[in-house]
C-alpha positions, 0 to 999 in steps of 0.5 A: 499499500502506497502514500506519498508525503514529503521527505525527512531523514529516515529512521535507521534501524540496528541490526537486531531490529532488522531482524525483528522486521524479517520474522514480519518479512517471513509471514508476508512471505508465505502470505504470498505464496499462499496467494500464489498456491490459491492462484487458479481460474475460477477462484474468487480474490476474497477467497485468497484474501480470508484466507491470508486473513487466516494465516496472519491470526494462525502467527498473531500478527497484525494485517496493516491494509485493512482499516486503512483510512483513506480519503473517503473510506478505509480499507476493507481487507488485507490484501490489495488484489488489482488485475490487468488495469489495475494498478494496485489498491484493487479491493477483493471481492467476488470476481473471479481469476480468469485465464490470461489474467495479470493478478497483483497482490500485495499484503503487509503485517506487523509482529512483535511491533515490527513491520513488513510488505511485499507485492507479486504479479502473478501470470495466470495460465496462458498470458499474452507474450508482451503481457509477460514481458511486461511482469520480466520488466518489472521484476527486474527494475526492482533487481536494479533497486537491489543490486544498485542500493549498495553502490549508491549513495543517493536514492535518485541514481538508482531510481534513476536506473530504474527508470531508464530501463522501464522505458528502454523496454517501451514501458513507463513507470507510474509517478503518482504512487511511491513506495516508502521507508517502514519500521515500527509502522507501515510508512514512515519517511522516507517516500521512495519514488520509483522514477527520478522527478523535476523536484527530485532534489527536494526529496531525494535522501541519502542511502545509508547503513539501517535504512529499509524501504518497501520498493514497489516498482509498478511499470504500465504497458502503456502510458504512466496516468493513472485513474481512481474508481469510484470504490475510493482504492483501486488505481487503474491505468488510463489508456486501460493497458496492464500494468505490473507491480513488484515489491519487496522490503530491503535492508541495507546493511553493511554486508549489502542488501539484505531482503526482509521479506525474502521467499523462504519456506518455514521450518514448519507453518502452522495450519491455516483455516479459513475465515467466515463472514 
């Protein structure tokens, strides 16, 4: 989930604090793995959301999206599930997944006072080649951030490379929404754009050891412009073409980048019971 705000100095985390964030990150990674297993044609998006809510409940983790305040109404679910031309903030409901869809799932939780946030774009069945290439490039854009953060002094140096890669492949980067710092709350300073704006100097920040960022490029097949639907949450591409969204919570440490939300199998997971509503 995304929010824009003016930058202030980032809140740096200790090695111990990053370790505590990793415990939340493991649960987020497991939640997204559960989503992948359920993302089949004929499955309603609300079924996936209920399963993730149940998973969080089993771990005693707090879902960070449900009840998040919006301009008009709070967000009603523990996941954002966005399909095809929907970029982010899609509300789970009765809509059933279909063969050929691009399914974007974003979720976050807090465990023992620390947060983690991640998102995936899933290719459902037989997806046209250009849509597959869009998803591939979105992953490459995120990988650029992972590779470049330890090498650069300023975030703008990373963001410019992210934007350049997307655009050199014929795609565009959404500029109305950005990533964010994360720690004890989901949205901390700084804001983390995936592009270089004209006023970037005002909003740029130094990459220091201990900084933890939710980096989440949104790459559109067509133009970058977006609109919000009448539900006050779902963001869609203005031209109706598909979009891809991927995200990891990334910590910059003495050893390099630590992926807080890396997907690693837990030793033993508790059973999951789907919540009834």
